[in-house]
C-alpha positions in Angstrom: -24.7 17.7 -39.2 -21.9 16.6 -37.3 -18.9 14.4 -38.5 -17.7 11.6 -36.7 -14.1 11.1 -36.2 -12.0 7.5 -35.6 -9.2 7.5 -33.8 -6.6 4.6 -33.9 -3.9 4.2 -31.4 -0.5 3.7 -32.1 -0.9 0.1 -31.0 -3.1 -0.2 -34.6 -1.3 1.5 -36.4 1.7 -0.4 -35.8 -0.1 -3.5 -36.7 0.0 -1.8 -40.1 3.4 -3.1 -41.5 2.9 -4.4 -45.0 3.8 -3.0 -48.1 0.0 -4.2 -49.3 -1.1 -2.2 -45.8 1.0 0.6 -44.7 -0.3 3.2 -42.4 2.1 6.5 -41.9 1.7 8.5 -38.6 3.1 12.0 -38.7 3.4 14.3 -35.3 1.9 11.8 -33.5 -1.5 12.1 -35.4 
C-alpha cells in the first residue's frame, strides 16, 4: 500500500509562526 506524503513550501511553513502553532524546518526539509 503506497504512502502519500504532503510537501509544504517554505512560504507555507513561514505562516505558522506563533507560540501556539510553530513549525520547524530542519536542513531545508
